[in-house]
DSSP file (Angstrom, degrees, kcal/mol; ACC not computed):
  #  RESIDUE AA STRUCTURE BP1 BP2  ACC     N-H-->O    O-->H-N    N-H-->O    O-->H-N    TCO  KAPPA ALPHA  PHI   PSI    X-CA   Y-CA   Z-CA
    1    1 A M              0   0    0      0, 0.0     2,-0.0     0, 0.0     0, 0.0   0.000 360.0 360.0 360.0 130.9   56.8   25.2  190.0
    2    2 A S     >  -     0   0    0      1,-0.1     4,-1.9     4,-0.0     5,-0.1  -0.259 360.0-114.3 -72.8 163.5   56.1   23.8  193.5
    3    3 A S  H  > S+     0   0    0      1,-0.2     4,-2.2     2,-0.2     5,-0.1   0.807 115.0  57.7 -69.1 -28.9   52.8   24.3  195.2
    4    4 A A  H  > S+     0   0    0      2,-0.2     4,-1.8     1,-0.2    -1,-0.2   0.903 108.1  45.6 -67.2 -39.7   54.4   26.5  198.0
    5    5 A S  H  > S+     0   0    0      2,-0.2     4,-2.2     1,-0.2    -2,-0.2   0.877 112.0  52.2 -72.1 -33.6   55.8   29.0  195.4
    6    6 A K  H  X S+     0   0    0     -4,-1.9     4,-2.1     1,-0.2    -2,-0.2   0.925 110.2  48.2 -63.7 -41.3   52.4   29.1  193.6
    7    7 A Q  H  X S+     0   0    0     -4,-2.2     4,-1.9     2,-0.2    -1,-0.2   0.857 109.6  53.1 -65.9 -33.8   50.8   29.9  196.9
    8    8 A N  H  X S+     0   0    0     -4,-1.8     4,-1.7     2,-0.2    -1,-0.2   0.898 108.5  50.1 -67.2 -40.6   53.4   32.6  197.6
    9    9 A L  H  X S+     0   0    0     -4,-2.2     4,-1.3     1,-0.2    -2,-0.2   0.898 108.9  51.9 -66.4 -37.6   52.6   34.2  194.2
   10   10 A R  H  X S+     0   0    0     -4,-2.1     4,-1.8     1,-0.2     3,-0.3   0.888 105.3  55.9 -63.6 -37.7   48.9   34.1  195.1
   11   11 A D  H  X S+     0   0    0     -4,-1.9     4,-2.6     1,-0.2    -1,-0.2   0.909 105.9  50.9 -60.9 -41.4   49.6   35.9  198.4
   12   12 A Y  H  < S+     0   0    0     -4,-1.7    -1,-0.2     1,-0.2    -2,-0.2   0.763 108.2  52.9 -68.3 -25.6   51.3   38.7  196.4
   13   13 A D  H  < S+     0   0    0     -4,-1.3    -1,-0.2    -3,-0.3    25,-0.2   0.830 111.7  46.0 -74.6 -32.1   48.1   38.9  194.2
   14   14 A V  H  < S+     0   0    0     -4,-1.8    24,-1.8     1,-0.2     2,-0.9   0.963 115.4  44.8 -73.1 -55.1   45.9   39.2  197.3
   15   15 A V  E  <  +A   37   0A   0     -4,-2.6    22,-0.2    22,-0.2    -1,-0.2  -0.821  69.6 177.3 -94.7 105.9   48.1   41.9  199.1
   16   16 A V  E     -     0   0A   0     20,-2.0    -1,-0.2    -2,-0.9    21,-0.2   0.972  58.3 -35.1 -75.6 -56.6   49.0   44.4  196.4
   17   17 A R  E     -A   36   0A   0     19,-1.3    19,-3.1     2,-0.0    -1,-0.3  -0.981  60.8 -98.4-161.8 159.0   50.9   46.9  198.4
   18   18 A P  E     -A   35   0A   0      0, 0.0     2,-0.7     0, 0.0    17,-0.3  -0.478  33.4-122.8 -79.8 159.1   51.0   48.6  201.8
   19   19 A I        -     0   0    0     15,-2.7     2,-0.7    -2,-0.1    15,-0.4  -0.912  28.1-171.4-101.2 114.0   49.5   52.0  202.4
   20   20 A L        +     0   0    0     -2,-0.7     2,-0.2     4,-0.1     3,-0.0  -0.809  27.6 134.5-113.4  91.5   52.2   54.3  203.8
   21   21 A T     >  -     0   0    0     -2,-0.7     4,-1.9     1,-0.1     5,-0.1  -0.729  68.3-101.4-123.5 174.3   50.7   57.6  204.9
   22   22 A E  H  > S+     0   0    0     -2,-0.2     4,-1.5     2,-0.2     5,-0.1   0.920 122.8  49.1 -66.2 -41.1   51.2   59.7  208.0
   23   23 A K  H  > S+     0   0    0      1,-0.2     4,-1.3     2,-0.2    -1,-0.2   0.924 111.8  47.6 -63.1 -45.0   47.9   58.4  209.5
   24   24 A S  H  > S+     0   0    0      1,-0.2     4,-0.7     2,-0.2    -1,-0.2   0.827 108.3  55.3 -69.0 -30.9   48.7   54.8  208.8
   25   25 A N  H  < S+     0   0    0     -4,-1.9     4,-0.4     1,-0.2     3,-0.3   0.833 105.3  53.0 -69.1 -32.4   52.2   55.2  210.2
   26   26 A M  H >< S+     0   0    0     -4,-1.5     3,-0.8     1,-0.2     4,-0.3   0.824 104.8  55.9 -72.2 -28.7   50.7   56.5  213.5
   27   27 A K  H ><>S+     0   0    0     -4,-1.3     5,-1.7     1,-0.2     3,-1.4   0.683  88.1  77.0 -75.8 -18.2   48.4   53.4  213.7
   28   28 A T  G ><5S+     0   0    0     -4,-0.7     3,-1.5    -3,-0.3    -1,-0.2   0.786  83.6  65.6 -64.9 -22.2   51.5   51.0  213.5
   29   29 A E  G < 5S+     0   0    0     -3,-0.8    -1,-0.3    -4,-0.4    -2,-0.2   0.812 102.8  47.7 -66.3 -27.2   52.1   51.8  217.2
   30   30 A D  G < 5S-     0   0    0     -3,-1.4    -1,-0.3    -4,-0.3    -2,-0.2   0.180 123.7-107.0 -96.3  17.0   48.8   50.0  217.9
   31   31 A A  T < 5S+     0   0    0     -3,-1.5    59,-2.6     1,-0.2     2,-0.5   0.849  77.5 135.6  61.8  36.9   49.8   47.0  215.7
   32   32 A Q  E   < - B   0  89A   0     -5,-1.7     2,-0.4    57,-0.2    -1,-0.2  -0.971  31.0-176.1-116.0 129.2   47.3   48.1  212.9
   33   33 A Y  E     - B   0  88A   0     55,-2.5    55,-3.4    -2,-0.5     2,-0.4  -0.940  13.7-144.1-125.2 147.4   48.6   48.0  209.2
   34   34 A F  E     + B   0  87A   0    -15,-0.4   -15,-2.7    -2,-0.4     2,-0.3  -0.917  19.7 178.0-117.1 137.6   46.8   49.1  206.1
   35   35 A F  E     -AB  18  86A   0     51,-2.2    51,-2.4    -2,-0.4     2,-0.5  -0.981  32.2-125.8-136.5 146.0   47.1   47.4  202.6
   36   36 A H  E     -AB  17  85A   0    -19,-3.1   -20,-2.0    -2,-0.3   -19,-1.3  -0.811  41.7-175.4 -81.1 129.8   45.7   47.8  199.2
   37   37 A V  E     -AB  15  84A   0     47,-2.3    47,-0.7    -2,-0.5   -22,-0.2  -0.837  31.3 -84.5-127.6 163.8   44.2   44.4  198.3
   38   38 A S    >   -     0   0    0    -24,-1.8     3,-1.3    -2,-0.3    45,-0.1  -0.329  37.9-121.0 -68.0 149.9   42.6   42.8  195.2
   39   39 A L  T 3  S+     0   0    0      1,-0.2    -1,-0.1    43,-0.1    44,-0.1   0.757 109.6  50.1 -65.1 -24.4   38.9   43.5  194.8
   40   40 A D  T 3  S+     0   0    0     44,-0.1    -1,-0.2     2,-0.0     2,-0.2   0.394  85.6 110.5 -96.8   5.0   38.0   39.8  194.8
   41   41 A S    <   -     0   0    0     -3,-1.3     2,-0.2   -27,-0.1    -4,-0.1  -0.520  56.1-143.4 -82.6 150.2   39.9   38.8  197.9
   42   42 A T     >  -     0   0    0     -2,-0.2     4,-2.5     1,-0.1     5,-0.2  -0.608  27.3-103.8-105.0 165.4   38.1   37.8  201.1
   43   43 A K  H  > S+     0   0    0      1,-0.2     4,-2.7     2,-0.2     5,-0.2   0.901 121.1  49.5 -59.3 -42.9   39.0   38.5  204.7
   44   44 A P  H  > S+     0   0    0      0, 0.0     4,-2.5     0, 0.0    -1,-0.2   0.899 111.9  50.1 -63.7 -36.5   40.2   34.9  205.4
   45   45 A E  H  > S+     0   0    0      2,-0.2     4,-2.5     1,-0.2    -2,-0.2   0.931 111.3  47.7 -64.4 -44.9   42.4   35.1  202.2
   46   46 A I  H  X S+     0   0    0     -4,-2.5     4,-2.4     2,-0.2     5,-0.2   0.920 112.8  49.7 -64.1 -43.9   43.9   38.5  203.3
   47   47 A K  H  X S+     0   0    0     -4,-2.7     4,-2.2    -5,-0.2    -2,-0.2   0.945 113.4  45.0 -58.7 -50.0   44.6   37.1  206.8
   48   48 A A  H  X S+     0   0    0     -4,-2.5     4,-2.1     1,-0.2    -1,-0.2   0.880 113.1  51.0 -62.1 -40.2   46.2   34.0  205.5
   49   49 A A  H  X S+     0   0    0     -4,-2.5     4,-2.9     2,-0.2     5,-0.2   0.922 111.6  46.3 -65.6 -45.0   48.3   36.0  202.9
   50   50 A V  H  X S+     0   0    0     -4,-2.4     4,-2.4     1,-0.2     5,-0.3   0.896 111.7  51.6 -67.4 -39.0   49.6   38.5  205.5
   51   51 A E  H  X S+     0   0    0     -4,-2.2     4,-1.0    -5,-0.2     5,-0.4   0.890 115.5  41.8 -64.9 -38.7   50.5   35.7  208.0
   52   52 A R  H  < S+     0   0    0     -4,-2.1    -2,-0.2    -5,-0.2    -1,-0.2   0.904 117.7  45.4 -73.4 -41.3   52.5   33.8  205.3
   53   53 A L  H  < S+     0   0    0     -4,-2.9    -2,-0.2    -5,-0.2    -3,-0.2   0.920 128.6  23.4 -69.0 -43.4   54.1   36.9  203.8
   54   54 A F  H  < S-     0   0    0     -4,-2.4    -1,-0.2    -5,-0.2    -3,-0.2   0.458  97.0-127.6-105.0  -3.9   55.2   38.6  206.9
   55   55 A K     <  +     0   0    0     -4,-1.0     2,-0.3    -5,-0.3    -4,-0.2   0.947  65.1 127.4  52.3  56.1   55.3   35.6  209.4
   56   56 A V        -     0   0    0     -5,-0.4     2,-0.6    -6,-0.3    -1,-0.2  -0.816  64.5-110.1-130.5 170.0   53.1   37.3  212.0
   57   57 A K        -     0   0    0     -2,-0.3    34,-2.6    34,-0.1     2,-0.4  -0.936  31.3-146.4-108.6 118.6   49.9   36.3  213.7
   58   58 A V  E     -C   90   0A   0     -2,-0.6    32,-0.3    32,-0.2     3,-0.1  -0.679  15.1-172.5 -91.1 131.9   46.8   38.3  212.6
   59   59 A K  E     -     0   0A   0     30,-2.8     2,-0.3    -2,-0.4    31,-0.2   0.919  67.1 -14.3 -85.1 -50.6   44.1   39.1  215.1
   60   60 A S  E     -C   89   0A   0     29,-1.5    29,-2.4     2,-0.0     2,-0.4  -0.971  51.6-145.7-151.5 164.1   41.5   40.6  212.8
   61   61 A V  E     -C   88   0A   0     -2,-0.3     2,-0.4    27,-0.2    27,-0.2  -0.997  11.2-174.4-133.8 127.0   40.9   42.1  209.3
   62   62 A N  E     -C   87   0A   0     25,-2.5    25,-3.5    -2,-0.4     2,-0.3  -0.979  11.5-168.3-119.7 140.3   38.6   44.9  208.3
   63   63 A T  E     -C   86   0A   0     -2,-0.4     2,-0.3    23,-0.2    23,-0.2  -0.835  10.7-176.4-125.3 158.1   38.0   45.8  204.7
   64   64 A L  E     -C   85   0A   0     21,-2.2    21,-2.7    -2,-0.3     2,-0.5  -0.985  17.7-140.8-149.7 152.9   36.4   48.6  202.7
   65   65 A V  E     -C   84   0A   0     -2,-0.3     2,-0.6    19,-0.2    19,-0.2  -0.968  10.8-156.3-118.2 121.5   35.8   49.2  199.1
   66   66 A R  E     -C   83   0A   0     17,-3.2    17,-2.4    -2,-0.5     2,-0.1  -0.874  20.4-133.5 -96.1 117.4   36.2   52.8  197.7
   67   67 A K        -     0   0    0     -2,-0.6    15,-0.1    15,-0.2    14,-0.1  -0.433  27.7-100.8 -71.9 143.8   34.3   53.2  194.6
   68   68 A G        -     0   0    0     -2,-0.1     2,-0.3    12,-0.1    14,-0.1  -0.304  38.4-145.2 -65.4 147.6   36.0   54.9  191.6
   69   69 A K        -     0   0    0     12,-0.2    11,-3.1    -3,-0.1     2,-0.5  -0.751  13.3-116.1-113.4 159.2   35.3   58.6  191.0
   70   70 A T  E     +D   79   0B   0     -2,-0.3     2,-0.3     9,-0.2     9,-0.2  -0.851  40.9 179.3 -91.1 125.7   35.0   60.7  187.9
   71   71 A K  E     -D   78   0B   0      7,-3.2     7,-3.4    -2,-0.5     2,-0.4  -0.922  24.2-133.8-128.6 153.6   37.7   63.4  187.8
   72   72 A R  E     +D   77   0B   0     -2,-0.3     2,-0.4     5,-0.2     5,-0.2  -0.900  20.6 179.8-105.3 136.6   38.7   66.1  185.4
   73   73 A F  E >  S-D   76   0B   0      3,-2.6     3,-1.7    -2,-0.4    -2,-0.0  -0.934  74.1 -21.3-138.2 113.0   42.3   66.6  184.4
   74   74 A R  T 3  S-     0   0    0     -2,-0.4     3,-0.1     1,-0.3    -1,-0.0   0.868 127.6 -51.3  56.1  41.5   43.2   69.4  182.0
   75   75 A G  T 3  S+     0   0    0      1,-0.3     2,-0.3     0, 0.0    -1,-0.3   0.354 116.7 111.1  82.2  -4.7   39.6   69.5  180.6
   76   76 A R  E <   -D   73   0B   0     -3,-1.7    -3,-2.6     0, 0.0     2,-0.5  -0.790  66.1-125.6-103.3 147.1   39.5   65.8  180.0
   77   77 A I  E     +D   72   0B   0     -2,-0.3     2,-0.3    -5,-0.2    -5,-0.2  -0.770  31.7 175.5 -94.5 132.4   37.3   63.4  182.0
   78   78 A G  E     -D   71   0B   0     -7,-3.4    -7,-3.2    -2,-0.5     2,-0.5  -0.916  21.7-137.1-131.1 158.8   38.9   60.4  183.6
   79   79 A I  E     -D   70   0B   0     -2,-0.3    -9,-0.2    -9,-0.2     2,-0.2  -0.974  13.5-140.3-120.5 128.3   37.7   57.6  185.9
   80   80 A Q        -     0   0    0    -11,-3.1     2,-0.1    -2,-0.5   -12,-0.1  -0.513  29.8-108.6 -79.8 152.8   39.6   56.3  188.9
   81   81 A K        -     0   0    0     -2,-0.2   -12,-0.2   -13,-0.1     2,-0.1  -0.404  32.5 -99.4 -79.3 156.4   39.5   52.6  189.6
   82   82 A D        -     0   0    0    -14,-0.1     2,-0.4   -15,-0.1   -15,-0.2  -0.477  44.8-160.9 -66.6 149.4   37.6   51.0  192.4
   83   83 A M  E     - C   0  66A   0    -17,-2.4   -17,-3.2    -2,-0.1     2,-0.5  -0.999  13.0-153.6-139.4 138.0   40.0   50.2  195.3
   84   84 A K  E     -BC  37  65A   0    -47,-0.7   -47,-2.3    -2,-0.4     2,-0.3  -0.950  13.7-168.1-113.2 134.8   39.8   47.8  198.2
   85   85 A K  E     -BC  36  64A   0    -21,-2.7   -21,-2.2    -2,-0.5     2,-0.4  -0.870   4.3-157.4-117.5 150.7   41.7   48.5  201.5
   86   86 A A  E     -BC  35  63A   0    -51,-2.4   -51,-2.2    -2,-0.3     2,-0.6  -0.998   6.5-154.2-130.0 133.4   42.3   46.2  204.4
   87   87 A M  E     -BC  34  62A   0    -25,-3.5   -25,-2.5    -2,-0.4     2,-0.6  -0.946  18.2-162.6-104.0 118.5   43.1   47.2  208.0
   88   88 A V  E     -BC  33  61A   0    -55,-3.4   -55,-2.5    -2,-0.6     2,-0.5  -0.904   5.2-160.7-107.6 119.4   45.0   44.3  209.6
   89   89 A C  E     -BC  32  60A   0    -29,-2.4   -30,-2.8    -2,-0.6   -29,-1.5  -0.858  13.9-150.4 -99.3 132.5   45.3   44.2  213.4
   90   90 A L  E     - C   0  58A   0    -59,-2.6   -32,-0.2    -2,-0.5     3,-0.1  -0.615  23.5 -94.4 -99.2 160.1   48.1   41.9  214.7
   91   91 A E    >   -     0   0    0    -34,-2.6     3,-1.9    -2,-0.2    -1,-0.1  -0.218  61.7 -73.2 -64.1 160.9   48.3   40.0  217.9
   92   92 A K  T 3  S+     0   0    0      1,-0.2    -1,-0.2   -33,-0.0     3,-0.1  -0.320 121.3  19.7 -60.4 132.9   50.0   41.7  220.9
   93   93 A G  T 3  S+     0   0    0      1,-0.3     2,-0.3    -3,-0.1    -1,-0.2   0.303  95.2 122.1  93.5 -10.5   53.8   41.8  220.5
   94   94 A Q    <   +     0   0    0     -3,-1.9    -1,-0.3   -37,-0.1     2,-0.3  -0.644  35.8 178.6 -88.7 144.2   53.7   41.3  216.7
   95   95 A R        -     0   0    0     -2,-0.3     2,-0.4   -41,-0.1    -4,-0.0  -0.975  20.1-151.3-141.8 152.0   55.3   43.8  214.3
   96   96 A I        -     0   0    0     -2,-0.3     2,-1.1   -68,-0.1     3,-0.1  -0.999  13.3-146.1-124.6 128.6   55.7   44.2  210.5
   97   97 A D    >   +     0   0    0     -2,-0.4     3,-0.7     1,-0.2     4,-0.4  -0.775  23.5 171.7 -94.0  91.8   58.7   46.2  209.2
   98   98 A L  T 3   +     0   0    0     -2,-1.1     3,-0.4     1,-0.2    -1,-0.2   0.673  68.2  68.1 -75.8 -20.1   57.4   47.8  206.1
   99   99 A S  T 3  S+     0   0    0      1,-0.2    -1,-0.2    -3,-0.1     3,-0.1   0.741  97.3  52.2 -74.3 -20.9   60.4   50.0  205.5
  100  100 A S  S <  S-     0   0    0     -3,-0.7    -1,-0.2     1,-0.2    -2,-0.2   0.682 105.4-131.3 -88.5 -17.0   62.7   47.1  204.7
  101  101 A G              0   0    0     -4,-0.4    -1,-0.2    -3,-0.4    -4,-0.1  -0.156 360.0 360.0  88.1 170.7   60.4   45.6  202.0
  102  102 A V              0   0    0     -4,-0.1    -1,-0.1    -3,-0.1    -4,-0.0   0.398 360.0 360.0-105.0 360.0   59.3   42.0  201.6
């Protein structure tokens, strides 16, 4: 396996999936996109992965970690996982088409 394909697989490990909600869809007009990312990824890794996967120029990356919560479902206690989100701002004129897939 070539090093380029290994790097591409690593990019898919960093950027898990896009967040497609009504609020995130409104932010796409301002060139801001939201992604679920792996918990151990850093801002430079996220920036590089998005640039390689979608072939765009990233302006900035902001991240947050949502701690898992304890929830009840039908009388049983469950624990949600920790989750890391990234807000990626693109340079002016850049767009990502999330509806077509990667």
